[in-house]
C-alpha positions in Angstrom: 135.6 89.8 70.3 136.8 93.3 71.6 136.3 94.2 75.3 133.6 96.9 75.3 135.4 99.9 76.9 134.1 103.3 78.4 134.9 106.4 76.6 137.2 108.3 78.9 138.2 111.3 76.8 135.7 114.2 76.9 136.5 115.4 73.4 136.1 111.9 72.0 132.7 111.7 73.8 131.6 114.8 72.3 132.5 113.7 68.8 130.7 110.5 69.3 127.7 112.5 70.2 127.9 114.6 67.1 128.4 111.5 65.0 125.0 110.1 66.3 123.4 113.4 65.6 124.3 113.1 62.0 122.8 109.7 61.8 119.6 110.5 63.7 119.0 112.9 66.6 117.2 110.0 68.4 120.3 108.1 68.8 122.0 111.1 70.3 119.3 111.2 72.9 119.6 107.5 73.5 123.3 108.0 74.0 123.1 111.1 76.3 120.6 109.4 78.4 123.0 106.4 78.7 126.0 108.3 79.6 124.2 110.7 81.8 122.4 108.2 84.0 124.0 104.7 83.7 120.7 103.2 82.3 120.9 100.0 80.3 120.3 100.2 76.7 117.2 97.9 76.7 115.8 100.0 79.6 116.2 103.2 77.4 114.5 101.6 74.4 111.6 100.5 76.4 110.8 104.1 77.6 107.9 106.2 76.3 108.2 110.0 76.3 106.0 110.1 79.3 108.5 108.0 81.3 111.4 110.4 81.1 109.7 114.0 80.3 110.1 116.3 83.4 111.7 113.6 85.4 114.6 114.2 87.9 114.7 110.6 88.6 113.9 107.4 86.5 112.7 104.2 88.4 113.4 100.9 86.6 113.1 97.3 87.8 116.2 95.2 87.5 117.1 91.5 88.1 115.1 88.3 88.4 113.8 89.5 92.0 112.3 92.7 90.3 114.4 95.0 92.5 113.4 98.7 92.1 116.5 101.0 91.4 116.5 104.7 90.8 118.6 106.7 88.3 119.3 110.3 88.7 118.8 112.6 85.7 121.1 115.5 85.6 119.6 118.9 85.1 121.3 119.5 81.9 120.1 116.1 80.4 116.6 117.0 81.7 116.5 119.9 79.5 117.7 118.1 76.5 115.1 115.4 77.0 112.3 118.0 77.6 113.1 119.8 74.3 113.2 116.6 72.4 109.7 115.2 73.7 108.1 118.6 73.5 104.9 118.4 71.4 105.3 114.5 71.0 102.8 112.0 71.9 103.4 110.8 75.6 102.4 107.5 74.7 105.0 107.0 71.8 108.3 105.3 72.3 111.1 107.8 73.2 113.5 106.2 70.7 111.0 105.3 68.0 111.8 103.0 65.1 110.3 103.7 61.6 107.8 106.6 61.6 105.3 104.3 60.3 105.5 102.1 63.3 104.7 102.3 66.9 107.5 100.1 67.9 110.9 101.3 69.5 114.4 100.9 67.8 115.5 97.4 68.3 118.6 96.6 70.5 120.3 95.1 67.5 119.7 98.3 65.4 120.9 100.6 68.3 124.0 98.3 68.7 124.8 98.5 64.9 124.3 102.5 65.1 126.6 102.7 68.0 129.3 100.4 66.4 129.2 102.3 63.2 129.5 105.8 64.8 132.5 104.4 66.8 134.3 103.2 63.7 133.8 106.6 62.0 135.9 108.1 64.7 138.4 105.3 65.3 136.9 103.6 68.2 136.6 99.7 67.9 135.7 98.8 71.6 132.2 100.1 71.4 129.1 98.0 72.2 125.7 98.0 74.0 127.5 98.5 77.4 129.5 101.5 76.2 127.1 104.2 77.5 126.6 102.5 80.9 130.6 101.9 81.4 131.2 105.5 80.4 128.8 106.8 83.0 130.3 104.6 85.6 133.9 105.5 84.8 133.2 109.3 85.0 131.3 108.8 88.2 134.0 106.8 89.7 136.7 109.3 88.7 134.7 112.2 90.1 133.7 110.6 93.5 135.7 107.5 93.9 132.5 105.8 95.3 132.5 102.3 93.9 129.9 101.3 96.4 127.1 103.5 94.8 127.9 102.1 91.5 127.9 98.5 92.7 124.3 99.1 94.3 123.1 101.0 91.1 124.1 98.1 88.7 123.2 95.5 91.2 126.5 93.9 91.3 127.4 91.2 93.9 130.8 92.8 94.9 132.9 95.9 94.3 135.4 93.8 92.5 132.8 93.1 89.9 132.2 96.8 89.3 135.8 97.6 89.1 136.2 95.0 86.3 133.0 96.5 84.7 134.7 99.8 84.3 138.2 98.4 83.6 139.8 99.8 86.9 141.9 97.9 89.4 140.5 97.5 92.6 141.5 100.4 95.1 142.1 98.4 98.4 141.8 101.5 100.4 138.1 101.9 99.0 137.3 98.3 100.1 138.5 98.8 103.7 138.1 102.4 104.7 134.5 101.7 105.7 135.1 99.0 107.9 136.8 98.5 111.3 139.4 95.8 111.6 136.9 93.6 113.4 134.4 94.1 110.4 137.0 93.2 107.9 137.9 90.2 109.8 134.3 89.1 110.0 133.8 89.7 106.3 136.6 87.5 105.3 135.6 84.8 107.8 132.0 85.0 106.4 133.5 84.8 102.9 135.5 81.6 104.1 132.4 80.0 105.4 130.5 80.7 102.4 133.2 79.2 100.2 133.6 76.3 102.5 129.8 75.5 102.2 129.9 75.8 98.6 133.0 73.6 98.2 131.3 70.9 100.4 128.0 71.1 98.3 129.9 71.0 95.1 132.0 68.0 96.5 128.9 66.1 97.1 127.5 67.0 93.7 130.6 65.9 92.0 130.5 62.6 93.7 126.8 62.1 92.9 127.5 62.8 89.2 130.4 60.6 89.1 128.4 57.8 90.7 125.7 58.4 88.1 128.3 58.4 85.1 129.7 55.1 86.5 126.3 53.4 86.8 125.4 54.6 83.2 128.7 53.2 81.9 127.9 49.9 83.5 124.6 49.9 81.7 126.5 50.7 78.4 128.8 47.5 79.1 125.6 45.6 79.6 124.2 46.6 76.2 127.7 45.7 74.8 127.5 42.0 76.0 123.9 41.5 75.7 123.2 38.5 73.2 119.4 38.5 72.9 116.2 40.4 73.0 115.6 38.9 76.7 118.9 40.6 77.8 117.9 43.9 76.4 114.3 43.7 78.0 116.1 43.2 81.4 118.4 46.0 80.7 115.3 48.3 80.0 113.6 47.0 83.1 116.7 48.0 85.1 116.6 51.6 83.8 112.8 51.8 84.6 113.5 50.6 88.2 116.4 53.1 88.4 114.2 56.1 87.2 115.9 56.7 83.9 113.0 55.4 82.0 109.2 56.0 82.9 107.0 52.9 82.7 103.9 53.4 80.7 100.9 53.4 82.8 99.1 50.5 80.8 102.4 48.5 80.7 102.9 45.7 83.3 106.2 44.5 84.7 107.7 42.1 82.0 108.7 38.5 82.9 112.4 38.3 82.9 113.9 35.1 81.2 117.5 36.3 80.8 119.9 34.3 82.6 123.8 35.1 83.6 126.6 33.6 81.6 127.5 30.1 83.0 131.0 28.8 82.6 133.0 25.8 84.1 136.5 26.2 85.1 139.2 23.8 84.0 139.0 22.2 87.5 135.4 21.7 87.4 134.0 24.6 89.5 131.0 26.7 88.2 131.4 30.3 87.4 128.6 32.8 86.8 128.8 36.2 85.0 126.1 38.9 85.5 125.0 40.3 82.1 123.6 43.4 83.7 123.3 45.2 87.1 120.0 43.5 88.1 121.8 39.9 87.4 124.9 41.3 89.3 122.6 42.0 92.4 121.1 38.6 92.1 124.2 36.8 91.8 126.1 38.6 94.7 123.4 38.8 97.3 120.9 36.1 96.6 122.6 33.3 94.6 126.1 33.2 96.2 127.0 31.8 99.5 129.1 33.6 102.0 132.2 31.1 101.2 131.8 31.7 97.4 134.3 33.9 95.6 133.5 37.2 94.1 135.5 38.8 91.2 135.3 42.3 89.5 137.6 44.5 87.5 139.1 47.1 89.7 137.4 50.6 89.5 135.7 49.9 86.2 132.3 49.1 85.1 131.6 45.5 84.5 130.1 42.2 85.5 130.2 40.5 89.0 131.8 37.1 88.7 130.7 34.3 91.2 132.6 31.1 91.5 130.7 28.5 93.5 133.1 26.7 95.9 130.8 24.0 97.4 133.0 24.4 100.6 136.0 23.3 98.7 139.3 25.4 98.3 139.8 26.8 94.7 142.9 26.0 92.6 145.1 28.8 91.4 144.0 28.1 87.8 140.1 28.6 88.7 141.1 31.8 90.4 142.9 33.0 87.0 140.0 31.9 84.9 137.4 33.7 87.0 139.7 36.8 87.0 139.9 36.7 83.1 136.0 36.5 83.0 135.8 39.5 85.2 138.4 41.3 83.0 136.8 40.3 79.7 133.3 41.6 80.9 134.5 44.9 82.0 135.0 48.3 80.4 138.7 47.3 80.4 138.2 44.4 78.2 141.0 44.2 75.5 143.6 45.9 77.6 146.9 44.0 77.7 146.5 43.6 81.5 143.5 44.3 83.7 143.5 44.5 87.4 140.7 42.4 89.0 139.8 42.4 92.9 138.6 39.1 94.4 137.3 38.4 97.8 134.8 35.9 99.4 131.3 37.0 98.9 130.7 37.6 102.7 133.1 40.6 102.4 130.9 42.3 99.9 128.4 44.8 101.0 125.5 46.9 99.5 125.1 50.4 100.6 121.5 51.5 101.7 119.8 53.3 98.7 122.5 52.4 96.1 121.8 51.6 92.7 121.7 47.9 91.3 125.0 46.2 91.2 126.8 48.9 93.4 128.8 47.4 96.2 131.5 48.1 98.7 134.2 46.0 100.2 137.1 46.9 102.5 139.6 43.8 102.2 140.4 41.9 99.1 143.0 40.4 97.1 144.1 41.7 93.4 145.7 40.4 90.5 146.7 41.5 87.0 145.5 39.4 84.2 144.6 39.5 80.6 141.0 39.4 79.4 141.5 36.5 77.0 138.7 33.8 77.9 139.5 31.5 74.9 139.3 27.9 76.3 137.1 28.7 79.2 134.1 26.4 78.7 130.7 28.0 78.6 127.6 26.3 79.5 124.9 27.0 76.9 
């Protein structure tokens, strides 16, 4: 898509106007009003004859905050408009569509006419903003006052206005109206604004990442679900987390889904949460402080609890529990999965966090495969 450029050459500008006259004089009026005042195309098309006839200034509402802005009509343009509207119905649209209709020319039709006229004289960078950019470029070249254009067009900063007209910023224009102290304050204020924006976005990014991690854990729960009861509990979890709305007539369902239950080669009972509600239950209600907790490092997956009954776990049981954690995680199937493990008493739940979310600050880790073949499951 070509960049829409202002028409900078006065001879080309005149030829463009003459070409529009050949199409229909109303398009010439539309164009002259745009390049003469800086009004937007959609504003011009909305005018009725009474809105512009005999006017030295035209007031329009711009932006979502309904700000009023005043556009000056040059004296020569006033004469052209007054001559064009003479004898016409004041309530009729200035740029009327079909004679049989009381509707204005559509923005799409006006755009097509402008583009077509441009092609006829060899201009390919013509668009709906050509008139406004042409006005702005001419005004800036005559006065050098970028601030007037910034205010007129409701731009947030002069740099936006410079880009709008295709000019490089003039640093002297930026600075000449301010003392050194004012300039320093301006940049300090800009720094503080960007700092606040960065802090707010950083928090939003963290919240979004936490949300994604949580939903990935739910996705993993769906992957390992084996029965309708498992799916019912996942649905209940999503209701409690606010992702699904409970029907007013629906009662809280009875949960019958249970965690996976395995026995290690050394006879220790190992439990695997099928979803975040079960992870929460296993870690903070079922396990004792001296039991061992396993989880794939930085990956959505199940909590694995090994009941120690006060005994020291053999290395083989540590490895089998780690394989369970690797297998029931997002990284299942990888050649090696890093698994964290720690005594359950070291695992904490932050206030207000979603089900299954925990923190821990000291732990052991091991790299292990996710093959659980040979580990006995209790049905």
